[in-house]
C-alpha positions as CSV (number, residue, x, y, z in Angstrom):
1,X,-113.5,-112.7,-81.1
2,X,-113.9,-110.2,-83.9
3,X,-113.3,-106.5,-84.4
4,X,-115.6,-103.5,-84.5
5,X,-115.3,-101.5,-87.7
6,X,-116.1,-97.8,-87.6
7,X,-117.1,-96.4,-91.0
8,X,-116.5,-92.8,-92.0
9,X,-119.4,-92.7,-94.5
10,X,-117.1,-92.8,-97.6
11,X,-116.2,-96.5,-97.7
12,X,-113.2,-96.3,-95.3
13,X,-113.2,-98.2,-92.1
14,X,-111.0,-98.2,-88.9
15,X,-110.9,-101.3,-86.7
16,X,-111.1,-101.4,-82.9
17,X,-110.0,-104.3,-80.9
18,X,-112.1,-105.6,-78.0
19,X,-109.6,-103.9,-75.6
20,X,-110.1,-100.5,-77.4
21,X,-113.9,-100.8,-77.7
22,X,-114.6,-102.4,-74.3
23,X,-116.8,-104.9,-76.0
24,X,-116.2,-108.6,-76.1
25,X,-119.0,-110.9,-77.2
26,X,-118.5,-114.6,-77.7
27,X,-120.6,-116.4,-80.3
28,X,-121.9,-116.0,-83.8
29,X,-123.5,-112.6,-84.0
30,X,-126.5,-112.7,-86.4
31,X,-128.0,-109.2,-85.8
32,X,-127.4,-105.9,-84.0
33,X,-130.2,-103.4,-83.1
34,X,-129.6,-99.9,-81.8
35,X,-132.2,-98.8,-79.4
36,X,-132.8,-95.4,-77.7
37,X,-134.6,-95.2,-74.4
38,X,-134.9,-91.7,-73.1
39,X,-131.4,-90.2,-73.3
40,X,-129.6,-93.6,-73.3
41,X,-128.5,-95.6,-76.4
42,X,-128.3,-99.4,-76.3
43,X,-127.0,-102.1,-78.6
44,X,-128.9,-105.5,-78.6
45,X,-126.9,-108.4,-80.1
46,X,-128.7,-111.4,-81.5
47,X,-126.3,-114.4,-81.1
48,X,-126.8,-117.8,-82.7
49,X,-128.1,-120.4,-80.3
50,X,-127.8,-117.9,-77.3
51,X,-129.9,-115.3,-75.5
52,X,-129.6,-111.8,-76.8
53,X,-127.0,-109.5,-75.1
54,X,-127.7,-105.9,-74.3
55,X,-125.1,-103.2,-73.8
56,X,-125.4,-99.5,-73.0
57,X,-123.4,-97.2,-75.2
58,X,-121.2,-94.9,-73.1
59,X,-119.5,-92.0,-74.8
């Protein structure tokens, strides 16, 4: 499993573990697409040799 890196827009990043982010995806992630449907935001992960996984962003 990897980490999520949050950028501040100036080249600095803070890492979040899967426990902190609530996101744990197994596999080799090849792409990520952010999608907005109505008032909801989603992330679609393209994973090598697997079906895409979709997660709703909750703030």
